[in-house]
N, C-alpha and C positions, 0 to 999 in steps of 0.2 A: 675663234675668240676663246679666251681662257674660261674654264668653268668657274673660276674664282671671281670673275667680273659680275655675273648676274646678281648674286646676293648683295654686292656692294652698290650697284646701281639702284636696286630696290631700296636700299638704305639711304639713298640720296635723292629724295623726291624733288628738291629744288632743281637739280640737274635735268631731271625728266621734264619738269615744267618749263625750263628754259629751252629745251629741245636739243640738248647735247647728245650726240651720237658717238659711241665708241666703236670704231671700225675694226681695230685690231689691238691686241694687248699681249705683252710679254714682260718679263722682268727688265728687258733691255730697251723696250720702246712701246709707247702707247700712241695710237693714231686715232684722231677724232675729227668730227665736222660739226659746225654750227651754221645753219642756214640763215641768210639775211631774211628777215620778215619785217613788215612795217611796225609790228607790235614790239620789236626789239630795238627800235630806233629812237634817236633823239631828233633834234631839229634838222631839217633839210634831208631827211631820209638816211641819215648816217647811223650805222650800227652802233649802239650805245657802248661806250667804253666799259661800263660795268658788266655788260653781257660778255664782252671779250675777256675781261678779267675773271669772271666766274667760270667761263669755259676753260681757261688755263688752270684755274684752281682745281676744277673737277678732274681734268686729265692728270694733273700733278698728284692728286690724292690717289687716283687709280694706280699710277706708276709706283708711288710710295707703298701702297697697300700690297702690291705684288712683290715687293722687296722686303716685306716685314718678316721677322722671325715668327715661328709658330706661336699663336696665342696673343700676339701683340696687336695693337691698333695704332692709328696715326691721327694727327691733327696739324693743320697748317699753323706755324708760329711766326712766319715771316714771308712776305710776298712783295715782289717788285715787278712792275710792268712798264715796258717801254713801248710807246705807240709810234708807228712809222708812217702809216697812211690810213685814210678813212675807207670804210667799206660801205658802198652805196647799193650793192646788188650781189646776187650770187650766194656765196658762202665763204666761210673761213675754214681752212684745213689746218690741223695742228699735229705736231709730232713732239712728244714728251720723252725725254731720256734722263736717266739718273746721272748726276755729275759726281755724287758721293753717297755711298751707303755705309753708314757707320753704326756704332753701337747705340747712340742716343738720337741721332738725326739722319735724315735722308734729304739731300739737296737735289732738286730736279729742275730742268730747263725745258720750257715749252716754246717752240718756234711756230709762228702762225703766218700763213700766207693766204692771199685771196684766190679767187677762182682762176686768175691769170698767172698765179705763181709768184706774185709780188709780195714781199715781206710786209706784214701788217703790224705785228707786235711780237714781243718776246717777254715771256714771264719766267722769272727765276724765283723759286720758293724753297723754303726750308720746312720740312715736316718732322715733327717730334715723333719718336718711337715710344709708344706708351706700352709698357710691359703689362701682360695680363696679371690680375690679382690672384 
């Protein structure tokens, strides 16, 4: 795992509280996992969509962060999630890749699958590049 990841995750206490795991990270790809637990569910034991969206946002932020110029930071300015199936057990694996790394924005896409490898959701988001003052 990249040495640049640890300080970022420390700065993201919500991700830690949610249980997001970053398994591998580079400028080209960030991989993570979110386990199904009853505390993360809505009715009928289904993993809450907000948990899935937060997971995608976290990996997207990590991916954008790894692609920032020196001294810059980032913030999500747009996010869209498509849900394809419910998660009732196991975990969600995700892979986030940059689609565009520009001067003012970074666009990333996070593809999520369940423990059986079936597509769960896809998150596409735009991250602003905020230059250091």
